[in-house]
C-alpha positions in Angstrom: 127.9 91.5 82.1 127.0 91.5 86.0 124.0 89.4 86.8 122.8 90.2 90.4 120.6 88.1 92.3 117.7 89.7 94.4 114.3 89.5 95.4 111.5 91.2 93.6 111.5 93.4 96.6 115.1 94.3 96.4 115.0 94.8 92.8 112.0 97.4 93.3 114.2 99.1 96.1 117.4 99.5 93.8 115.4 100.7 90.9 113.6 103.3 93.0 116.9 104.6 94.0 118.2 104.6 90.4 115.2 106.5 89.4 115.3 108.9 92.2 119.0 109.5 91.4 118.4 110.2 87.6 118.0 113.1 85.9 114.5 113.5 84.7 113.2 115.9 81.8 109.8 116.4 81.0 109.6 118.2 77.4 106.9 120.6 76.7 104.5 120.3 73.8 103.3 116.9 72.1 105.7 114.6 70.0 104.8 112.6 67.1 106.7 109.9 64.7 107.3 111.1 61.0 108.5 108.5 58.6 110.9 109.1 55.7 112.4 106.6 53.0 115.2 104.5 54.3 117.4 106.0 51.3 116.8 109.2 52.4 118.1 110.5 55.7 115.6 113.5 56.9 118.4 116.2 57.2 115.8 118.7 57.5 114.5 117.1 60.8 117.8 116.6 62.5 117.8 119.8 64.6 114.4 119.4 66.1 114.3 115.4 66.2 114.7 113.8 69.7 115.4 110.4 68.0 116.1 108.9 64.8 115.8 105.3 64.2 115.6 103.2 61.1 114.3 99.6 59.9 115.2 98.1 56.8 112.3 100.3 55.2 112.0 103.6 56.7 113.7 106.4 58.9 111.4 107.4 61.8 112.0 110.7 63.5 110.6 111.3 67.1 109.7 115.0 66.5 107.7 118.1 67.8 104.1 117.2 66.4 102.9 119.5 63.6 99.2 118.8 63.2 96.5 117.3 65.2 96.0 114.3 62.8 98.8 112.3 64.0 99.3 110.3 67.0 100.8 112.2 69.6 102.8 111.5 72.7 104.3 113.3 75.7 107.8 112.7 75.9 110.4 112.7 79.1 113.8 111.2 79.3 116.2 109.9 82.0 119.9 110.3 82.5 121.3 107.8 84.9 123.9 108.2 87.6 127.2 106.7 86.5 127.8 103.6 88.2 124.6 102.6 89.5 123.2 99.2 88.5 120.1 100.4 86.3 119.5 96.7 84.7 115.7 96.1 84.6 114.9 99.6 84.7 112.9 99.8 81.6 111.1 97.0 82.1 110.0 97.6 85.8 109.0 101.1 85.3 107.4 100.1 81.9 105.1 97.7 83.7 104.5 99.9 86.6 103.2 102.6 84.1 101.1 100.3 82.5 99.3 99.0 85.9 99.2 102.7 87.1 98.0 104.5 83.7 96.3 101.6 82.0 98.5 102.1 78.6 101.9 101.1 77.4 104.7 103.4 76.7 107.6 103.5 74.2 111.2 103.7 74.9 114.1 104.8 72.8 117.5 104.5 74.3 120.8 106.1 73.4 124.3 106.7 74.6 126.1 109.8 75.8 129.2 108.8 77.5 130.0 112.2 78.8 126.7 112.4 80.6 126.1 108.9 82.5 125.8 106.7 79.5 122.8 105.2 78.6 119.9 107.4 78.5 116.2 106.8 77.7 113.4 108.7 75.9 110.0 107.7 77.1 106.7 108.2 75.6 102.9 108.0 76.9 99.7 109.1 75.0 99.8 113.0 75.2 96.5 113.0 77.4 98.2 111.0 80.0 101.2 113.3 80.4 100.3 115.0 83.9 99.4 111.4 85.2 102.8 110.0 84.1 104.7 113.0 85.4 102.9 112.9 88.8 103.6 109.2 89.1 107.1 109.4 88.3 107.4 112.3 90.6 105.8 110.2 93.3 108.2 107.1 92.8 111.3 109.5 92.9 110.3 111.0 96.1 109.7 107.2 97.2 113.0 106.3 96.1 114.4 108.9 98.7 115.0 112.1 96.6 113.0 115.1 96.3 112.7 116.1 92.5 115.7 118.0 92.5 116.9 116.2 89.6 114.1 116.8 87.5 113.6 119.8 85.2 111.4 120.8 82.4 112.7 122.0 79.0 111.3 125.7 78.2 109.1 125.4 75.2 111.1 127.0 72.4 107.5 129.2 71.4 107.8 130.3 75.3 111.6 131.3 75.3 111.5 133.4 72.1 112.9 130.6 70.0 116.1 130.7 71.9 
């Protein structure tokens, strides 16, 4: 593992560049966690789950929210540019968003070796969607890249379920 020695200012500048060069996707609609028994993988939710993780008791699927009774989240993701040092990114951005939005976030990481390696799904309370998106866009612009690497995913209901 490479360990860099840098000042907090150098770390911030490096991570702003990482953020600016990453592909950001803001997902439409709200998402929620659904739980399933650990001995039963929820095959019926595999096609619409963004993430599926488990502990010793349950599978937890991050899926489009079905009803208003569940805690709902706005979700966005980052795919990182290959070869950039993104160490510390999650802690840095989570702390920044906590200070700016007044709430914590959740982060679920995955691996896609064909698309830059590690990627992250981030969630914030659904009512903070626009504030989170505006702040991420502002930080990306501060990092030196216009928001050309960000995209919105069409809502299935808007795209005729295509």
